[in-house]
N, CA, C and O atoms as a GROMACS GRO file, in nm:
protein
  512
    1MET      N    1  -1.349  -1.403 -20.107
    1MET     CA    2  -1.437  -1.382 -19.996
    1MET      C    3  -1.574  -1.343 -20.050
    1MET      O    4  -1.582  -1.261 -20.142
    2SER      N    5  -1.678  -1.399 -19.997
    2SER     CA    6  -1.812  -1.370 -20.046
    2SER      C    7  -1.866  -1.244 -19.980
    2SER      O    8  -1.829  -1.208 -19.868
    3LYS      N    9  -1.955  -1.179 -20.053
    3LYS     CA   10  -2.015  -1.056 -20.002
    3LYS      C   11  -2.147  -1.089 -19.934
    3LYS      O   12  -2.226  -1.170 -19.984
    4GLY      N   13  -2.170  -1.025 -19.822
    4GLY     CA   14  -2.295  -1.045 -19.751
    4GLY      C   15  -2.401  -0.948 -19.799
    4GLY      O   16  -2.375  -0.865 -19.886
    5ARG      N   17  -2.518  -0.958 -19.745
    5ARG     CA   18  -2.630  -0.872 -19.786
    5ARG      C   19  -2.604  -0.725 -19.757
    5ARG      O   20  -2.653  -0.640 -19.831
    6GLY      N   21  -2.530  -0.693 -19.652
    6GLY     CA   22  -2.510  -0.555 -19.611
    6GLY      C   23  -2.391  -0.488 -19.675
    6GLY      O   24  -2.368  -0.369 -19.651
    7SER      N   25  -2.314  -0.559 -19.754
    7SER     CA   26  -2.195  -0.497 -19.811
    7SER      C   27  -2.228  -0.430 -19.944
    7SER      O   28  -2.319  -0.472 -20.016
    8ALA      N   29  -2.152  -0.326 -19.976
    8ALA     CA   30  -2.171  -0.256 -20.102
    8ALA      C   31  -2.035  -0.234 -20.166
    8ALA      O   32  -1.938  -0.203 -20.098
    9SER      N   33  -2.031  -0.251 -20.295
    9SER     CA   34  -1.904  -0.230 -20.364
    9SER      C   35  -1.881  -0.081 -20.383
    9SER      O   36  -1.975  -0.002 -20.381
   10LEU      N   37  -1.758  -0.044 -20.401
   10LEU     CA   38  -1.723   0.097 -20.420
   10LEU      C   39  -1.796   0.157 -20.540
   10LEU      O   40  -1.849   0.268 -20.526
   11PRO      N   41  -1.803   0.093 -20.656
   11PRO     CA   42  -1.877   0.152 -20.768
   11PRO      C   43  -2.025   0.177 -20.735
   11PRO      O   44  -2.082   0.276 -20.780
   12THR      N   45  -2.086   0.089 -20.659
   12THR     CA   46  -2.226   0.107 -20.622
   12THR      C   47  -2.242   0.230 -20.533
   12THR      O   48  -2.336   0.307 -20.550
   13VAL      N   49  -2.152   0.248 -20.440
   13VAL     CA   50  -2.157   0.363 -20.349
   13VAL      C   51  -2.136   0.491 -20.428
   13VAL      O   52  -2.206   0.590 -20.404
   14VAL      N   53  -2.042   0.492 -20.522
   14VAL     CA   54  -2.013   0.611 -20.602
   14VAL      C   55  -2.134   0.646 -20.688
   14VAL      O   56  -2.174   0.763 -20.695
   15VAL      N   57  -2.193   0.548 -20.755
   15VAL     CA   58  -2.309   0.572 -20.841
   15VAL      C   59  -2.426   0.624 -20.757
   15VAL      O   60  -2.496   0.716 -20.799
   16THR      N   61  -2.447   0.567 -20.641
   16THR     CA   62  -2.554   0.612 -20.553
   16THR      C   63  -2.530   0.756 -20.508
   16THR      O   64  -2.623   0.837 -20.506
   17GLY      N   65  -2.407   0.788 -20.471
   17GLY     CA   66  -2.373   0.924 -20.429
   17GLY      C   67  -2.395   1.025 -20.540
   17GLY      O   68  -2.450   1.132 -20.516
   18ILE      N   69  -2.352   0.992 -20.660
   18ILE     CA   70  -2.371   1.082 -20.774
   18ILE      C   71  -2.519   1.099 -20.804
   18ILE      O   72  -2.564   1.209 -20.835
   19SER      N   73  -2.594   0.993 -20.796
   19SER     CA   74  -2.738   0.999 -20.821
   19SER      C   75  -2.807   1.091 -20.720
   19SER      O   76  -2.893   1.171 -20.758
   20LEU      N   77  -2.771   1.079 -20.594
   20LEU     CA   78  -2.829   1.166 -20.491
   20LEU      C   79  -2.793   1.312 -20.513
   20LEU      O   80  -2.877   1.400 -20.495
   21LEU      N   81  -2.669   1.338 -20.553
   21LEU     CA   82  -2.626   1.474 -20.580
   21LEU      C   83  -2.706   1.534 -20.696
   21LEU      O   84  -2.750   1.648 -20.689
   22CYS      N   85  -2.725   1.457 -20.803
   22CYS     CA   86  -2.805   1.503 -20.917
   22CYS      C   87  -2.948   1.531 -20.875
   22CYS      O   88  -3.008   1.630 -20.919
   23LEU      N   89  -3.004   1.446 -20.791
   23LEU     CA   90  -3.140   1.465 -20.743
   23LEU      C   91  -3.152   1.595 -20.662
   23LEU      O   92  -3.250   1.668 -20.676
   24LEU      N   93  -3.054   1.623 -20.578
   24LEU     CA   94  -3.056   1.746 -20.500
   24LEU      C   95  -3.049   1.869 -20.590
   24LEU      O   96  -3.118   1.968 -20.565
   25VAL      N   97  -2.969   1.864 -20.694
   25VAL     CA   98  -2.959   1.977 -20.788
   25VAL      C   99  -3.093   1.998 -20.859
   25VAL      O  100  -3.138   2.111 -20.874
   26LEU      N  101  -3.157   1.891 -20.901
   26LEU     CA  102  -3.286   1.901 -20.968
   26LEU      C  103  -3.394   1.957 -20.875
   26LEU      O  104  -3.476   2.038 -20.916
   27VAL      N  105  -3.393   1.914 -20.750
   27VAL     CA  106  -3.491   1.963 -20.653
   27VAL      C  107  -3.470   2.112 -20.631
   27VAL      O  108  -3.567   2.187 -20.624
   28GLU      N  109  -3.344   2.156 -20.619
   28GLU     CA  110  -3.317   2.298 -20.598
   28GLU      C  111  -3.366   2.380 -20.717
   28GLU      O  112  -3.424   2.486 -20.698
   29ARG      N  113  -3.343   2.333 -20.839
   29ARG     CA  114  -3.390   2.404 -20.958
   29ARG      C  115  -3.542   2.406 -20.963
   29ARG      O  116  -3.602   2.505 -21.006
   30ALA      N  117  -3.605   2.298 -20.922
   30ALA     CA  118  -3.751   2.293 -20.924
   30ALA      C  119  -3.810   2.393 -20.826
   30ALA      O  120  -3.921   2.442 -20.847
   31ASN      N  121  -3.739   2.422 -20.719
   31ASN     CA  122  -3.788   2.516 -20.619
   31ASN      C  123  -3.756   2.661 -20.653
   31ASN      O  124  -3.807   2.751 -20.586
   32ALA      N  125  -3.675   2.685 -20.755
   32ALA     CA  126  -3.640   2.822 -20.793
   32ALA      C  127  -3.763   2.892 -20.851
   32ALA      O  128  -3.839   2.835 -20.928
   33ALA      N  129  -3.779   3.018 -20.810
   33ALA     CA  130  -3.890   3.098 -20.860
   33ALA      C  131  -3.840   3.192 -20.968
   33ALA      O  132  -3.722   3.224 -20.975
   34THR      N  133  -3.932   3.237 -21.053
   34THR     CA  134  -3.901   3.335 -21.157
   34THR      C  135  -3.982   3.460 -21.130
   34THR      O  136  -4.103   3.454 -21.112
   35TYR      N  137  -3.913   3.574 -21.126
   35TYR     CA  138  -3.977   3.702 -21.099
   35TYR      C  139  -3.955   3.796 -21.217
   35TYR      O  140  -3.843   3.807 -21.267
   36THR      N  141  -4.059   3.864 -21.260
   36THR     CA  142  -4.045   3.968 -21.362
   36THR      C  143  -4.025   4.101 -21.290
   36THR      O  144  -4.115   4.150 -21.222
   37VAL      N  145  -3.907   4.158 -21.306
   37VAL     CA  146  -3.872   4.282 -21.238
   37VAL      C  147  -3.966   4.394 -21.284
   37VAL      O  148  -3.982   4.418 -21.404
   38GLY      N  149  -4.028   4.460 -21.187
   38GLY     CA  150  -4.122   4.567 -21.217
   38GLY      C  151  -4.263   4.518 -21.244
   38GLY      O  152  -4.352   4.598 -21.272
   39GLY      N  153  -4.284   4.386 -21.236
   39GLY     CA  154  -4.417   4.331 -21.262
   39GLY      C  155  -4.456   4.351 -21.408
   39GLY      O  156  -4.371   4.345 -21.496
   40SER      N  157  -4.583   4.374 -21.433
   40SER     CA  158  -4.632   4.386 -21.571
   40SER      C  159  -4.574   4.507 -21.643
   40SER      O  160  -4.569   4.510 -21.766
   41GLY      N  161  -4.531   4.608 -21.568
   41GLY     CA  162  -4.471   4.728 -21.628
   41GLY      C  163  -4.328   4.706 -21.675
   41GLY      O  164  -4.276   4.784 -21.753
   42GLY      N  165  -4.266   4.598 -21.627
   42GLY     CA  166  -4.129   4.568 -21.667
   42GLY      C  167  -4.025   4.656 -21.601
   42GLY      O  168  -4.054   4.731 -21.508
   43TRP      N  169  -3.904   4.646 -21.652
   43TRP     CA  170  -3.787   4.718 -21.601
   43TRP      C  171  -3.795   4.861 -21.654
   43TRP      O  172  -3.772   4.886 -21.772
   44THR      N  173  -3.827   4.954 -21.564
   44THR     CA  174  -3.845   5.093 -21.601
   44THR      C  175  -3.812   5.182 -21.482
   44THR      O  176  -3.757   5.135 -21.382
   45PHE      N  177  -3.846   5.308 -21.491
   45PHE     CA  178  -3.817   5.402 -21.382
   45PHE      C  179  -3.897   5.366 -21.257
   45PHE      O  180  -4.006   5.310 -21.265
   46ASN      N  181  -3.841   5.401 -21.142
   46ASN     CA  182  -3.904   5.379 -21.012
   46ASN      C  183  -3.930   5.232 -20.979
   46ASN      O  184  -4.028   5.199 -20.912
   47THR      N  185  -3.843   5.143 -21.026
   47THR     CA  186  -3.855   5.001 -20.990
   47THR      C  187  -3.775   4.968 -20.865
   47THR      O  188  -3.774   4.853 -20.820
   48ASN      N  189  -3.708   5.067 -20.807
   48ASN     CA  190  -3.624   5.041 -20.690
   48ASN      C  191  -3.704   4.990 -20.571
   48ASN      O  192  -3.646   4.926 -20.483
   49THR      N  193  -3.834   5.014 -20.564
   49THR     CA  194  -3.915   4.963 -20.453
   49THR      C  195  -3.986   4.832 -20.487
   49THR      O  196  -4.053   4.773 -20.402
   50TRP      N  197  -3.973   4.786 -20.610
   50TRP     CA  198  -4.041   4.662 -20.653
   50TRP      C  199  -4.014   4.541 -20.564
   50TRP      O  200  -4.106   4.464 -20.540
   51PRO      N  201  -3.891   4.520 -20.513
   51PRO     CA  202  -3.865   4.400 -20.431
   51PRO      C  203  -3.932   4.400 -20.294
   51PRO      O  204  -3.940   4.296 -20.230
   52ASN      N  205  -3.981   4.514 -20.248
   52ASN     CA  206  -4.038   4.522 -20.113
   52ASN      C  207  -4.147   4.417 -20.092
   52ASN      O  208  -4.239   4.404 -20.173
   53GLY      N  209  -4.135   4.342 -19.983
   53GLY     CA  210  -4.234   4.240 -19.948
   53GLY      C  211  -4.213   4.106 -20.015
   53GLY      O  212  -4.288   4.012 -19.990
   54LYS      N  213  -4.112   4.095 -20.100
   54LYS     CA  214  -4.084   3.968 -20.167
   54LYS      C  215  -3.967   3.898 -20.098
   54LYS      O  216  -3.879   3.964 -20.043
   55ARG      N  217  -3.967   3.766 -20.101
   55ARG     CA  218  -3.858   3.688 -20.043
   55ARG      C  219  -3.788   3.613 -20.155
   55ARG      O  220  -3.848   3.529 -20.222
   56PHE      N  221  -3.662   3.644 -20.175
   56PHE     CA  222  -3.584   3.585 -20.284
   56PHE      C  223  -3.487   3.482 -20.229
   56PHE      O  224  -3.436   3.494 -20.118
   57ARG      N  225  -3.462   3.380 -20.310
   57ARG     CA  226  -3.368   3.275 -20.274
   57ARG      C  227  -3.260   3.266 -20.380
   57ARG      O  228  -3.284   3.295 -20.497
   58ALA      N  229  -3.142   3.225 -20.339
   58ALA     CA  230  -3.035   3.200 -20.436
   58ALA      C  231  -3.086   3.099 -20.538
   58ALA      O  232  -3.147   2.998 -20.501
   59GLY      N  233  -3.062   3.125 -20.664
   59GLY     CA  234  -3.109   3.038 -20.771
   59GLY      C  235  -3.237   3.088 -20.836
   59GLY      O  236  -3.270   3.045 -20.947
   60ASP      N  237  -3.310   3.177 -20.769
   60ASP     CA  238  -3.427   3.237 -20.833
   60ASP      C  239  -3.381   3.315 -20.956
   60ASP      O  240  -3.266   3.358 -20.964
   61VAL      N  241  -3.471   3.333 -21.050
   61VAL     CA  242  -3.437   3.401 -21.175
   61VAL      C  243  -3.515   3.531 -21.185
   61VAL      O  244  -3.637   3.534 -21.168
   62LEU      N  245  -3.443   3.638 -21.214
   62LEU     CA  246  -3.506   3.767 -21.241
   62LEU      C  247  -3.516   3.784 -21.392
   62LEU      O  248  -3.418   3.764 -21.464
   63VAL      N  249  -3.634   3.821 -21.439
   63VAL     CA  250  -3.656   3.850 -21.580
   63VAL      C  251  -3.669   4.001 -21.594
   63VAL      O  252  -3.755   4.062 -21.531
   64PHE      N  253  -3.584   4.059 -21.676
   64PHE     CA  254  -3.586   4.202 -21.703
   64PHE      C  255  -3.642   4.223 -21.843
   64PHE      O  256  -3.575   4.194 -21.942
   65ASN      N  257  -3.766   4.274 -21.851
   65ASN     CA  258  -3.828   4.305 -21.981
   65ASN      C  259  -3.823   4.456 -22.000
   65ASN      O  260  -3.869   4.531 -21.913
   66TYR      N  261  -3.768   4.502 -22.113
   66TYR     CA  262  -3.753   4.645 -22.137
   66TYR      C  263  -3.725   4.671 -22.285
   66TYR      O  264  -3.695   4.579 -22.361
   67ASP      N  265  -3.735   4.796 -22.323
   67ASP     CA  266  -3.702   4.840 -22.458
   67ASP      C  267  -3.550   4.850 -22.468
   67ASP      O  268  -3.490   4.938 -22.406
   68SER      N  269  -3.488   4.762 -22.545
   68SER     CA  270  -3.342   4.757 -22.551
   68SER      C  271  -3.280   4.875 -22.627
   68SER      O  272  -3.159   4.892 -22.625
   69THR      N  273  -3.362   4.955 -22.691
   69THR     CA  274  -3.308   5.074 -22.758
   69THR      C  275  -3.292   5.191 -22.660
   69THR      O  276  -3.226   5.290 -22.691
   70THR      N  277  -3.355   5.179 -22.542
   70THR     CA  278  -3.348   5.289 -22.445
   70THR      C  279  -3.289   5.249 -22.311
   70THR      O  280  -3.243   5.335 -22.236
   71HIS      N  281  -3.289   5.120 -22.279
   71HIS     CA  282  -3.245   5.075 -22.147
   71HIS      C  283  -3.148   4.959 -22.158
   71HIS      O  284  -3.126   4.904 -22.266
   72ASN      N  285  -3.090   4.922 -22.045
   72ASN     CA  286  -3.009   4.802 -22.031
   72ASN      C  287  -3.015   4.759 -21.885
   72ASN      O  288  -3.082   4.823 -21.803
   73VAL      N  289  -2.946   4.653 -21.853
   73VAL     CA  290  -2.934   4.606 -21.714
   73VAL      C  291  -2.786   4.583 -21.689
   73VAL      O  292  -2.718   4.517 -21.768
   74VAL      N  293  -2.737   4.638 -21.580
   74VAL     CA  294  -2.597   4.620 -21.545
   74VAL      C  295  -2.590   4.563 -21.404
   74VAL      O  296  -2.644   4.620 -21.310
   75ALA      N  297  -2.522   4.448 -21.390
   75ALA     CA  298  -2.499   4.390 -21.258
   75ALA      C  299  -2.382   4.463 -21.195
   75ALA      O  300  -2.270   4.461 -21.248
   76VAL      N  301  -2.406   4.529 -21.082
   76VAL     CA  302  -2.304   4.612 -21.018
   76VAL      C  303  -2.284   4.569 -20.873
   76VAL      O  304  -2.357   4.485 -20.820
   77ASP      N  305  -2.184   4.628 -20.810
   77ASP     CA  306  -2.162   4.606 -20.668
   77ASP      C  307  -2.236   4.715 -20.589
   77ASP      O  308  -2.302   4.802 -20.647
   78ARG      N  309  -2.224   4.709 -20.458
   78ARG     CA  310  -2.296   4.805 -20.372
   78ARG      C  311  -2.258   4.950 -20.406
   78ARG      O  312  -2.344   5.038 -20.410
   79SER      N  313  -2.132   4.973 -20.429
   79SER     CA  314  -2.085   5.107 -20.461
   79SER      C  315  -2.145   5.156 -20.593
   79SER      O  316  -2.189   5.271 -20.603
   80GLY      N  317  -2.148   5.070 -20.693
   80GLY     CA  318  -2.208   5.105 -20.822
   80GLY      C  319  -2.356   5.134 -20.810
   80GLY      O  320  -2.410   5.222 -20.877
   81TYR      N  321  -2.423   5.058 -20.722
   81TYR     CA  322  -2.566   5.080 -20.698
   81TYR      C  323  -2.589   5.216 -20.631
   81TYR      O  324  -2.675   5.292 -20.673
   82SER      N  325  -2.512   5.244 -20.528
   82SER     CA  326  -2.530   5.369 -20.452
   82SER      C  327  -2.495   5.492 -20.535
   82SER      O  328  -2.562   5.595 -20.526
   83SER      N  329  -2.388   5.481 -20.615
   83SER     CA  330  -2.341   5.598 -20.692
   83SER      C  331  -2.400   5.606 -20.832
   83SER      O  332  -2.381   5.706 -20.902
   84CYS      N  333  -2.471   5.500 -20.873
   84CYS     CA  334  -2.523   5.492 -21.011
   84CYS      C  335  -2.410   5.500 -21.114
   84CYS      O  336  -2.426   5.561 -21.220
   85LYS      N  337  -2.297   5.439 -21.080
   85LYS     CA  338  -2.182   5.433 -21.170
   85LYS      C  339  -2.151   5.287 -21.202
   85LYS      O  340  -2.162   5.200 -21.116
   86THR      N  341  -2.114   5.262 -21.327
   86THR     CA  342  -2.080   5.127 -21.369
   86THR      C  343  -1.933   5.100 -21.342
   86THR      O  344  -1.846   5.164 -21.400
   87PRO      N  345  -1.903   5.004 -21.252
   87PRO     CA  346  -1.763   4.972 -21.224
   87PRO      C  347  -1.699   4.898 -21.343
   87PRO      O  348  -1.768   4.834 -21.422
   88ALA      N  349  -1.570   4.910 -21.354
   88ALA     CA  350  -1.497   4.838 -21.458
   88ALA      C  351  -1.525   4.689 -21.448
   88ALA      O  352  -1.525   4.632 -21.338
   89GLY      N  353  -1.548   4.626 -21.560
   89GLY     CA  354  -1.571   4.482 -21.564
   89GLY      C  355  -1.713   4.439 -21.531
   89GLY      O  356  -1.740   4.319 -21.525
   90ALA      N  357  -1.804   4.533 -21.509
   90ALA     CA  358  -1.943   4.497 -21.476
   90ALA      C  359  -2.008   4.430 -21.596
   90ALA      O  360  -1.980   4.464 -21.711
   91LYS      N  361  -2.095   4.335 -21.569
   91LYS     CA  362  -2.167   4.263 -21.674
   91LYS      C  363  -2.285   4.347 -21.719
   91LYS      O  364  -2.371   4.385 -21.639
   92VAL      N  365  -2.290   4.377 -21.850
   92VAL     CA  366  -2.398   4.456 -21.908
   92VAL      C  367  -2.487   4.364 -21.991
   92VAL      O  368  -2.438   4.290 -22.077
   93PHE      N  369  -2.616   4.370 -21.966
   93PHE     CA  370  -2.716   4.293 -22.041
   93PHE      C  371  -2.795   4.391 -22.126
   93PHE      O  372  -2.826   4.502 -22.082
   94SER      N  373  -2.828   4.351 -22.248
   94SER     CA  374  -2.895   4.447 -22.337
   94SER      C  375  -2.993   4.383 -22.434
   94SER      O  376  -3.024   4.442 -22.538
   95SER      N  377  -3.043   4.264 -22.403
   95SER     CA  378  -3.133   4.195 -22.496
   95SER      C  379  -3.276   4.247 -22.491
   95SER      O  380  -3.351   4.231 -22.588
   96GLY      N  381  -3.314   4.308 -22.379
   96GLY     CA  382  -3.453   4.349 -22.361
   96GLY      C  383  -3.538   4.240 -22.297
   96GLY      O  384  -3.653   4.264 -22.261
   97LYS      N  385  -3.482   4.120 -22.284
   97LYS     CA  386  -3.550   4.008 -22.222
   97LYS      C  387  -3.448   3.924 -22.145
   97LYS      O  388  -3.437   3.803 -22.164
   98ASP      N  389  -3.375   3.991 -22.058
   98ASP     CA  390  -3.266   3.925 -21.987
   98ASP      C  391  -3.317   3.841 -21.870
   98ASP      O  392  -3.409   3.881 -21.798
   99GLN      N  393  -3.255   3.724 -21.852
   99GLN     CA  394  -3.286   3.637 -21.739
   99GLN      C  395  -3.158   3.619 -21.660
   99GLN      O  396  -3.058   3.570 -21.711
  100ILE      N  397  -3.163   3.660 -21.533
  100ILE     CA  398  -3.044   3.658 -21.450
  100ILE      C  399  -3.071   3.579 -21.323
  100ILE      O  400  -3.167   3.605 -21.250
  101LYS      N  401  -2.986   3.480 -21.298
  101LYS     CA  402  -2.999   3.395 -21.180
  101LYS      C  403  -2.936   3.465 -21.060
  101LYS      O  404  -2.823   3.513 -21.068
  102LEU      N  405  -3.008   3.470 -20.950
  102LEU     CA  406  -2.961   3.536 -20.829
  102LEU      C  407  -2.857   3.452 -20.756
  102LEU      O  408  -2.873   3.331 -20.738
  103ALA      N  409  -2.752   3.519 -20.714
  103ALA     CA  410  -2.651   3.457 -20.628
  103ALA      C  411  -2.694   3.479 -20.482
  103ALA      O  412  -2.772   3.570 -20.453
  104ARG      N  413  -2.643   3.398 -20.393
  104ARG     CA  414  -2.671   3.416 -20.250
  104ARG      C  415  -2.612   3.549 -20.204
  104ARG      O  416  -2.498   3.583 -20.238
  105GLY      N  417  -2.689   3.623 -20.126
  105GLY     CA  418  -2.643   3.752 -20.075
  105GLY      C  419  -2.704   3.866 -20.155
  105GLY      O  420  -2.807   3.851 -20.220
  106GLN      N  421  -2.638   3.981 -20.148
  106GLN     CA  422  -2.688   4.100 -20.216
  106GLN      C  423  -2.660   4.096 -20.366
  106GLN      O  424  -2.550   4.061 -20.408
  107ASN      N  425  -2.759   4.131 -20.445
  107ASN     CA  426  -2.748   4.142 -20.590
  107ASN      C  427  -2.796   4.281 -20.628
  107ASN      O  428  -2.905   4.322 -20.586
  108TYR      N  429  -2.717   4.353 -20.705
  108TYR     CA  430  -2.750   4.491 -20.741
  108TYR      C  431  -2.754   4.505 -20.893
  108TYR      O  432  -2.669   4.453 -20.964
  109PHE      N  433  -2.856   4.577 -20.941
  109PHE     CA  434  -2.872   4.600 -21.084
  109PHE      C  435  -2.913   4.744 -21.109
  109PHE      O  436  -2.993   4.801 -21.035
  110ILE      N  437  -2.857   4.803 -21.214
  110ILE     CA  438  -2.893   4.939 -21.253
  110ILE      C  439  -2.909   4.945 -21.404
  110ILE      O  440  -2.862   4.857 -21.476
  111CYS      N  441  -2.974   5.050 -21.452
  111CYS     CA  442  -2.968   5.088 -21.592
  111CYS      C  443  -2.864   5.199 -21.596
  111CYS      O  444  -2.875   5.297 -21.522
  112ASN      N  445  -2.762   5.185 -21.682
  112ASN     CA  446  -2.656   5.285 -21.680
  112ASN      C  447  -2.669   5.392 -21.788
  112ASN      O  448  -2.574   5.466 -21.814
  113ASN      N  449  -2.785   5.400 -21.852
  113ASN     CA  450  -2.807   5.511 -21.944
  113ASN      C  451  -2.820   5.639 -21.861
  113ASN      O  452  -2.876   5.636 -21.752
  114PRO      N  453  -2.770   5.751 -21.912
  114PRO     CA  454  -2.764   5.874 -21.832
  114PRO      C  455  -2.899   5.912 -21.768
  114PRO      O  456  -3.001   5.926 -21.836
  115GLY      N  457  -2.895   5.928 -21.635
  115GLY     CA  458  -3.010   5.973 -21.559
  115GLY      C  459  -3.109   5.864 -21.520
  115GLY      O  460  -3.195   5.888 -21.436
  116HIS      N  461  -3.099   5.746 -21.578
  116HIS     CA  462  -3.198   5.641 -21.553
  116HIS      C  463  -3.186   5.584 -21.412
  116HIS      O  464  -3.285   5.574 -21.340
  117CYS      N  465  -3.064   5.548 -21.371
  117CYS     CA  466  -3.045   5.494 -21.236
  117CYS      C  467  -3.086   5.598 -21.132
  117CYS      O  468  -3.149   5.565 -21.032
  118GLU      N  469  -3.049   5.722 -21.156
  118GLU     CA  470  -3.083   5.830 -21.063
  118GLU      C  471  -3.234   5.850 -21.053
  118GLU      O  472  -3.282   5.905 -20.954
  119SER      N  473  -3.308   5.807 -21.155
  119SER     CA  474  -3.455   5.818 -21.154
  119SER      C  475  -3.521   5.691 -21.102
  119SER      O  476  -3.640   5.668 -21.126
  120GLY      N  477  -3.443   5.608 -21.030
  120GLY     CA  478  -3.500   5.488 -20.967
  120GLY      C  479  -3.496   5.363 -21.052
  120GLY      O  480  -3.558   5.263 -21.016
  121MET      N  481  -3.423   5.366 -21.164
  121MET     CA  482  -3.413   5.246 -21.246
  121MET      C  483  -3.294   5.163 -21.196
  121MET      O  484  -3.192   5.148 -21.263
  122LYS      N  485  -3.315   5.111 -21.075
  122LYS     CA  486  -3.216   5.028 -21.010
  122LYS      C  487  -3.289   4.939 -20.910
  122LYS      O  488  -3.398   4.974 -20.862
  123VAL      N  489  -3.230   4.827 -20.879
  123VAL     CA  490  -3.294   4.736 -20.786
  123VAL      C  491  -3.187   4.660 -20.708
  123VAL      O  492  -3.086   4.616 -20.765
  124ALA      N  493  -3.210   4.645 -20.578
  124ALA     CA  494  -3.121   4.569 -20.490
  124ALA      C  495  -3.201   4.451 -20.435
  124ALA      O  496  -3.310   4.468 -20.380
  125ILE      N  497  -3.146   4.333 -20.450
  125ILE     CA  498  -3.214   4.210 -20.409
  125ILE      C  499  -3.124   4.131 -20.314
  125ILE      O  500  -3.007   4.106 -20.345
  126ASN      N  501  -3.178   4.093 -20.200
  126ASN     CA  502  -3.106   4.005 -20.108
  126ASN      C  503  -3.162   3.865 -20.124
  126ASN      O  504  -3.279   3.841 -20.096
  127ALA      N  505  -3.079   3.772 -20.168
  127ALA     CA  506  -3.122   3.634 -20.187
  127ALA      C  507  -3.062   3.547 -20.076
  127ALA      O  508  -2.940   3.545 -20.056
  128VAL      N  509  -3.148   3.475 -20.005
  128VAL     CA  510  -3.103   3.389 -19.895
  128VAL      C  511  -3.080   3.247 -19.944
  128VAL      O  512  -3.042   3.161 -19.865
   0.00000   0.00000   0.00000
């Protein structure tokens, strides 16, 4: 049976679908923003108010610049953020130049060195 102008073979449809999916992923990455936590001062004390007035999206990247001999970044849950306690299994970053991609919803980060989180070295980000 001959194929008409409007027909498409299954491999053509699959390749087209995969191509469109790849294009959507690239567009989403191109739209992702990069934010330096704490601005030019970096990740330090009293950064808990830094997100105010900013709009974050899932896929945006937070850059944490800090002295790795004195600080770290720990991805925590809401309870860990509120209590300044590191839950079991929390991801600890310690390079001094950490880049963390935001997940959709609430994202919480603290420095878990003694007294640092309690002094405002924590940040809560809602990514839509």
